[in-house]
Structures are given as C-alpha cells and as structure tokens.
C-alpha positions in Angstrom: -54.0 -63.1 -156.1 -54.8 -64.6 -152.2 -58.6 -63.3 -151.1 -58.5 -63.8 -146.9 -61.9 -64.1 -145.4 -60.4 -63.1 -142.1 -63.1 -64.9 -139.9 -61.2 -64.9 -136.4 -60.6 -60.7 -137.1 -64.8 -60.2 -137.1 -64.6 -62.1 -134.3 -61.9 -60.1 -132.6 -63.4 -56.7 -133.8 -65.2 -56.5 -130.7 -67.2 -59.8 -130.8 -69.6 -58.9 -133.3 -70.9 -61.9 -133.9 -69.9 -65.8 -132.2 -67.8 -67.8 -134.6 -70.7 -70.1 -135.4 -72.1 -67.2 -137.2 -68.8 -65.9 -138.7 -68.6 -69.6 -140.0 -71.5 -69.5 -141.9 -71.1 -65.8 -143.5 -67.7 -67.3 -144.4 -69.1 -70.0 -146.8 -71.6 -67.1 -148.0 -69.1 -64.9 -149.0 -67.2 -67.7 -150.8 -70.1 -68.0 -153.0 -70.8 -64.3 -153.1 -67.0 -63.7 -154.2 -66.2 -66.6 -156.7 -70.1 -65.8 -158.5 -69.1 -61.8 -159.0 -65.4 -62.4 -159.8 -66.9 -64.6 -162.4 -70.5 -63.6 -163.7 -69.9 -59.7 -163.4 -66.6 -59.5 -164.3 -65.4 -62.6 -166.0 -62.0 -63.1 -164.5 -60.9 -66.3 -164.3 -61.6 -67.6 -160.8 -58.9 -70.6 -161.4 -56.2 -67.7 -160.8 -57.9 -66.9 -157.4 -56.5 -68.5 -154.2 -59.8 -67.8 -151.3 -58.2 -68.4 -148.1 -59.9 -68.3 -144.1 -57.9 -67.1 -141.9 -58.4 -69.5 -139.2 -56.9 -71.6 -141.4 -53.5 -70.5 -140.4 -53.9 -68.5 -137.9 -54.6 -71.5 -134.9 -51.1 -72.9 -136.4 -48.4 -73.1 -133.3 -45.8 -70.6 -135.4 -48.5 -67.8 -136.2 -49.2 -68.0 -132.2 -45.7 -67.9 -131.5 -45.3 -65.4 -133.7 -48.3 -63.6 -132.2 -46.9 -63.3 -128.7 -43.3 -62.1 -129.9 -44.9 -59.4 -131.6 -47.3 -58.3 -129.0 -44.3 -58.1 -126.9 -42.7 -56.1 -129.1 -45.9 -54.4 -130.4 -46.5 -50.9 -127.7 -50.2 -50.3 -126.5 -50.1 -47.0 -128.0 -49.0 -48.3 -131.5 -51.2 -51.2 -131.5 -54.2 -48.7 -131.0 -53.5 -46.1 -132.9 -53.0 -48.7 -135.6 -56.7 -50.2 -135.6 -57.8 -46.4 -135.0 -59.9 -46.4 -138.1 -60.6 -50.5 -138.9 -61.9 -51.5 -135.4 -64.8 -50.3 -133.5 -64.0 -47.6 -131.2 -65.9 -47.7 -128.1 -65.6 -46.1 -124.2 -64.1 -49.7 -122.6 -62.4 -51.5 -125.4 -61.2 -54.9 -125.2 -58.3 -56.2 -125.4 -59.0 -58.0 -129.0 -59.4 -54.9 -130.2 -55.3 -54.3 -130.2 -54.7 -57.7 -131.5 -56.5 -57.0 -134.7 -53.5 -54.7 -136.6 -50.6 -56.9 -135.4 -52.4 -60.2 -136.5 -53.1 -58.7 -140.2 -49.4 -57.9 -140.4 -48.9 -61.0 -139.9 -50.8 -62.3 -142.3 -48.5 -61.0 -144.9 -46.1 -63.0 -144.0 -48.4 -66.3 -143.9 -50.1 -66.0 -146.7 -46.6 -65.0 -148.8 -47.9 -62.1 -150.3 -45.5 -59.1 -151.8 -48.1 -56.5 -151.0 -51.4 -55.9 -149.4 -54.6 -54.5 -150.8 -56.9 -52.4 -149.2 -58.6 -49.0 -148.6 -57.4 -46.1 -147.3 -58.7 -46.9 -143.9 -56.2 -49.4 -143.4 -52.8 -47.4 -143.9 -52.4 -47.4 -140.5 -52.0 -50.9 -140.2 -50.0 -50.8 -143.4 -47.8 -48.5 -141.0 -47.7 -50.4 -138.7 -46.6 -53.7 -140.6 -43.9 -52.2 -142.0 -42.6 -50.9 -139.2 -42.7 -54.3 -136.6 -42.3 -57.1 -139.2 -38.9 -56.7 -140.1 -37.9 -56.7 -136.4 -39.3 -60.1 -136.1 -37.3 -60.8 -139.2 -39.3 -60.6 -141.6 -39.8 -58.8 -145.0 -41.6 -55.6 -145.5 -44.5 -56.0 -148.1 -46.1 -53.0 -150.5 -49.2 -52.1 -149.6 -52.0 -50.6 -152.4 -55.1 -48.3 -151.2 -57.9 -47.3 -152.6 -60.2 -44.6 -151.4 -63.3 -45.8 -149.4 -66.2 -44.6 -152.1 -69.5 -42.7 -149.6 -72.6 -44.0 -148.5 -75.5 -43.3 -150.9 -76.5 -40.9 -148.1 -72.8 -39.3 -148.2 -70.6 -39.7 -145.6 -69.2 -43.0 -144.7 -71.0 -46.3 -146.1 -72.6 -48.4 -143.0 -73.4 -52.4 -142.9 -75.9 -50.2 -139.8 -77.8 -48.3 -142.4 -79.2 -50.6 -145.2 -79.7 -47.6 -147.1 -76.8 -45.9 -147.3 -75.8 -49.1 -149.6 -76.4 -52.3 -152.2 -76.6 -54.9 -151.6 -75.7 -57.8 -154.2 -78.8 -59.0 -153.2 -81.3 -56.8 -153.2 -83.9 -56.8 -156.2 -84.4 -54.4 -158.7 -87.3 -52.7 -157.1 -85.0 -52.3 -154.0 -81.4 -50.7 -155.4 -84.2 -48.2 -157.4 -85.9 -47.0 -154.0 -82.0 -47.2 -152.6 -81.0 -45.0 -155.5 -84.2 -42.4 -155.2 -83.2 -41.9 -151.5 -80.0 -41.3 -152.1 -78.4 -37.3 -151.7 -77.6 -36.5 -154.9 -78.2 -32.5 -154.7 -78.0 -30.5 -158.3 -74.5 -29.8 -158.7 -72.8 -30.9 -155.6 -69.9 -33.5 -156.7 -68.4 -33.0 -152.3 -69.7 -36.3 -151.0 -72.1 -37.6 -153.6 -72.3 -40.9 -153.4 -74.0 -41.8 -157.2 -70.6 -39.8 -158.7 -68.2 -42.0 -156.6 -69.8 -45.4 -157.8 -69.5 -44.5 -161.4 -65.7 -43.7 -160.9 -64.9 -46.3 -158.5 -66.4 -49.1 -159.8 -68.9 -48.8 -163.5 -66.2 -46.9 -165.4 -63.4 -49.6 -164.4 -65.8 -52.5 -165.0 -66.4 -51.1 -168.1 -63.0 -51.1 -168.5 -62.3 -54.1 -167.4 -64.5 -55.8 -170.4 -63.1 -53.3 -173.0 -59.9 -55.2 -172.4 -61.0 -58.8 -172.0 -63.0 -58.0 -175.3 -60.1 -56.7 -177.1 -57.9 -60.1 -176.2 -60.4 -62.3 -177.5 -61.3 -63.9 -173.8 -65.1 -65.8 -173.2 -67.6 -65.2 -171.0 -66.8 -67.0 -167.9 -70.1 -68.8 -167.3 -71.5 -70.2 -170.5 -67.5 -69.6 -173.3 -70.0 -67.0 -175.3 -68.1 -63.7 -176.7 -68.4 -60.8 -174.1 -70.1 -58.1 -174.6 -70.3 -54.5 -173.6 -72.5 -53.3 -170.6 -75.4 -51.5 -171.3 -74.0 -48.2 -169.8 -71.1 -48.3 -171.6 -71.9 -46.6 -174.7 -75.1 -48.0 -175.5 -73.3 -51.6 -174.4 -73.9 -54.7 -176.6 -71.1 -56.2 -179.4 -71.1 -52.0 -180.8 -71.5 -50.6 -177.7 -68.6 -47.5 -176.4 -68.5 -45.6 -179.6 -66.4 -43.0 -179.8 -64.3 -44.0 -176.9 -67.3 -43.7 -174.3 -67.1 -44.9 -171.0 -70.4 -44.5 -169.2 -74.3 -43.3 -171.2 -77.0 -40.8 -169.5 -80.2 -42.5 -171.4 -82.3 -39.3 -171.3 -85.4 -39.1 -173.5 -85.4 -37.3 -177.1 -87.5 -34.2 -175.8 -84.4 -33.9 -173.2 -82.1 -34.2 -175.4 -81.1 -37.6 -176.1 -78.5 -39.2 -174.9 -75.2 -38.5 -173.6 -71.6 -40.2 -173.6 -69.5 -40.0 -171.5 -65.6 -40.0 -172.3 -64.8 -39.7 -168.7 -65.3 -39.2 -165.3 -64.0 -36.0 -165.4 -66.4 -34.9 -168.4 -69.4 -36.0 -166.0 -68.4 -34.3 -162.8 -67.8 -31.1 -164.6 -71.4 -31.1 -166.4 -72.6 -32.8 -163.2 -70.8 -30.1 -161.3 -72.2 -27.5 -163.7 -75.9 -28.2 -163.8 -75.8 -29.4 -166.6 -76.8 -33.2 -165.7 -80.3 -33.7 -164.0 -79.9 -35.9 -160.4 -83.0 -37.2 -161.3 -80.9 -38.9 -164.9 -78.0 -39.5 -162.7 -79.8 -42.0 -160.9 -81.9 -43.5 -163.4 -78.6 -44.5 -164.6 -76.8 -45.4 -162.1 -79.5 -47.9 -160.5 -79.9 -49.2 -164.0 -75.7 -49.9 -164.2 -76.2 -51.5 -161.1 -79.3 -53.6 -161.5 -77.1 -54.8 -164.8 -74.1 -55.7 -163.1 -76.3 -57.8 -160.1 -78.5 -59.8 -162.7 -75.9 -62.6 -163.1 -75.3 -62.8 -159.6 -78.7 -63.4 -158.4 -79.2 -65.3 -161.2 -76.7 -67.9 -159.9 -77.9 -67.2 -156.4 -81.4 -68.8 -156.9 -79.9 -71.1 -158.7 -77.6 -71.9 -156.0 -79.5 -74.0 -153.1 -76.3 -74.5 -150.9 -75.6 -70.6 -150.9 -79.7 -69.6 -150.4 -79.3 -72.0 -147.1 -75.9 -70.6 -146.1 -77.2 -67.1 -147.0 -80.7 -67.5 -144.5 -79.3 -69.0 -141.7 -76.0 -66.0 -141.6 -77.9 -63.1 -142.4 -81.9 -63.8 -143.0 -82.7 -65.3 -139.7 -81.6 -61.9 -138.4 -84.7 -60.4 -139.6 -86.7 -63.4 -138.1 -85.0 -63.5 -134.6 -85.5 -59.5 -134.2 -89.4 -60.2 -134.6 -89.5 -63.4 -132.2 -88.0 -61.5 -129.6 -90.4 -58.4 -130.2 -92.8 -58.0 -126.8 -96.4 -59.0 -128.0 -98.7 -56.7 -126.5 -102.3 -56.3 -125.3 -104.7 -55.3 -124.7 -106.6 -55.4 -121.3 -109.6 -52.6 -120.5 -109.9 -50.9 -117.1 -111.5 -52.4 -113.9 -114.9 -51.5 -113.2 -115.4 -47.4 -112.5 -111.6 -46.9 -113.5 -111.6 -44.2 -116.4 -109.5 -45.1 -119.0 -106.6 -42.6 -120.1 -103.8 -43.2 -122.7 -103.8 -45.4 -125.8 -106.8 -47.7 -126.0 -109.3 -45.0 -123.9 -111.5 -45.1 -126.3 -112.3 -49.1 -126.6 -115.6 -50.4 -126.0 -116.7 -49.6 -122.7 -118.8 -53.0 -122.7 -115.5 -54.4 -122.4 -114.0 -52.9 -119.7 -117.4 -53.0 -117.4 -116.5 -56.9 -117.9 -112.8 -56.7 -117.6 -110.5 -58.5 -115.0 -109.9 -55.9 -111.8 -106.8 -55.2 -111.3 -103.5 -58.2 -111.0 -101.7 -57.3 -108.1 -97.8 -59.0 -108.8 -97.2 -61.3 -106.0 -101.2 -62.2 -105.5 -101.9 -64.9 -103.3 -104.2 -67.2 -105.2 -105.2 -70.8 -103.5 -109.1 -72.5 -104.1 -109.7 -71.9 -100.5 -109.4 -68.6 -101.0 -112.2 -68.6 -104.1 -113.3 -65.2 -105.5 -110.6 -63.3 -104.3 -107.1 -62.4 -104.7 -104.8 -60.8 -102.4 -101.6 -59.0 -102.4 -99.6 -60.0 -98.7 -100.5 -57.1 -96.6 -103.3 -55.2 -98.8 -107.1 -55.5 -98.7 -108.7 -58.0 -102.0 -108.9 -56.6 -104.8 -112.2 -56.8 -105.8 -114.3 -60.6 -106.6 -113.3 -62.3 -109.4 -114.5 -65.7 -110.6 -111.4 -68.1 -110.3 -111.9 -69.9 -113.3 -111.4 -66.9 -114.7 -107.4 -66.3 -114.0 -106.0 -69.0 -114.7 -102.7 -69.7 -115.7 -102.8 -67.2 -117.8 -103.3 -64.3 -115.4 -100.0 -65.6 -113.4 -98.3 -65.6 -116.5 -99.2 -62.2 -117.4 -98.2 -61.0 -114.0 -95.3 -62.7 -114.1 -94.1 -61.7 -117.5 -95.0 -58.4 -117.0 -97.5 -58.0 -119.9 -100.9 -57.2 -120.6 -103.8 -59.4 -120.4 -107.4 -59.7 -122.5 -109.6 -61.9 -121.6 -113.0 -62.7 -123.2 
C-alpha cells in the first residue's frame, strides 16, 4: 500500500502554508502515520510505502504530462472536479485549477491499481477516469468512504478545534471536546459520536480480533495482542458473545451493555434507550485508549516533538507575539474620562502627560512645549518626560502610560 503525503497539493490549495512549513508538516505526519499503524493498529509498517509528492511531481516527465493534461482539461471540468476539495473563494487562484489534474497524474506516477479517498474526492476520481486514458494511461479503480461528521455536527473543520479530536490531545482535552459534542437524545442525524463508533471504533476492534485469530503479535514489543476495553470488556477474553462495542454503566443504571453490531447501537439510541451521557463517556474512554500508545511514542521521540513544535505549536506563539499590547494612558488634566478605564485613579490622571499630537515637532530649543505644525502648543511638559517612549507611541499608534 502506498500513502501519498501530498505536500505540493497542500501548497497549491489556496497557498494555505509556505513550502517550508509544509515540509515540516510532512515530517510530522510521517512520524504520526507510522506510529498509528504500528502502535494502535499493529499493522506491519514494512508493508507500507510512504511517498512525498514532490519526490516525483517535480520531475521533467511529470511536468510534461501536466502540460499535456492542461492542454486537454477544460477550465470548467477542472473547477468542477475540485469543488469539494479545493478551498472555494471569490477570486480563486490558478493553483486551485491545477490541483485535480495533479491528483489524477499521481495515479500513474505512483504505479497504483486504485486510489482510496473520501466521498468528497469523487469528482476528482471522475476527472482521472475521463482524462488519464486521453494521455494513453490506464483508467484506475476508485474506492471511497463516507465522511465522518464533526463533533458539533456537520463537516469536520481544521479551523474549529472542538469539531475534531487531534492525535496528541491529552485525556482531559478529549473528555472536554466529547462533553461539548452534539449528541441530542434520540437524534441519530449528524451525530459525530455515533459516526465515530461506526467508522473508527468498531472497525479497529474487528481488525484486532482478526489479527488475534491469525496469531499476530504486537508490532511494538512482540507481545500477544489483546482486544481494546471497549470491545466487550476488552483484554484477552473480551468481546464475548460477538460484542463489537460496550457501554459501561453503573449497576444502578442497568450495568454494562454489549452491542453485537452498530445497527443495534443506533437503534437503541434512536429509541432513547441509550443516554447521551453514557455514550459520550464510552466514546471518550475508547478514544483515549487508542491514542495512548501513539502519545507514548511521541513523548519518547525528541525529533518528533521538535518537528511538531515547529510545524504546529509555534503558530500559537506567533499569534501571541503578534497581539498588540495595550497600555493605559490617563487623560490630560481637566478632561473627564469616558468609557473603559473611566474609574481609574484620578490622581494618576492629574499627573498624566498631555495628549501627544501626531506630527509634533520636538527639539531641545522648544524646552517644555510640544507643537504640531500649524497648531497652538498643547501644554507644558518637562522634556525629559517625553523621550523615546512617547515618540514611539505616536509612531506605532499605541497608548502610553508614564509612571
């Protein structure tokens, strides 16, 4: 199986990030994917081939085929193909039109038999089937899975941290996000928690059952595999009676409930036999259990931690640094304060510096006076008080407080 880390695609998608930052995120996802396959899924990573897009997308042959494709695909078809994948804006960049064609060409240059993606990729798959044969290349098969709704209902969004669970979210953050998730009693439409059980938790449990039946071992330490706790109680003997998902409840509320299929769980939730609070706790516990081995590997890998800090965590620091620092300046004597800060110490206002007028001319000869061109001096002021801080405040349009 080949996994494509599409760095060039990420850059072309409305230029969300510069190539230098994309390169760091490629390294991050390589670490992450290998850890997930090895530590959580126990899939032998020796059978995986992880490829970076620019390794083949910058070759002369690929670029010539891209030009050939551009001479074949209409603007209408390119725009239509990327409608659900490429960021849609009022004045789109040409890069968004190149995106679908490059994804189609990747099938040929990666030498794959089929391409797998979400249903939002279907129009790009259609374009590939239509245009690759026109370049003399074979038409590939395409497999799709449906999109899992976000925790708030609707589409999952990277811009809304509460709509998704990140692989490195600590347990307390996972529980907080799940607690805030949309999960109306009896409502099975756009229910991100139920969808996650169906699309992730149950398939992972079933895969683990298959690996155990085949005598496969842990890809981390070679030990015997055991079932996740959410599969019929988990452990060596979990999953009894064919259970695929378990909701643990206190005995006074009926005790644990074992479900043998997702359909059974959905039916009971729709009938209000499953309380949203019980489902939320079960899903949170299951996610935390699956994420724990990945997070353990992350904490033990200094290189991965360094890449993560540079690729993602540094963004938070940049936002903090970019915030404009506001400093309170009391009003000049005789001016009645209004709005925010109106109740500040009046003694501070009495000793305050008179208002600084942008464009004021300050010279040693002027002594205690600051004047704007064409204006009357605005008040006596000891020159030593004005100094560089006041001038800088005028230049950068910020308030200044002088002790």
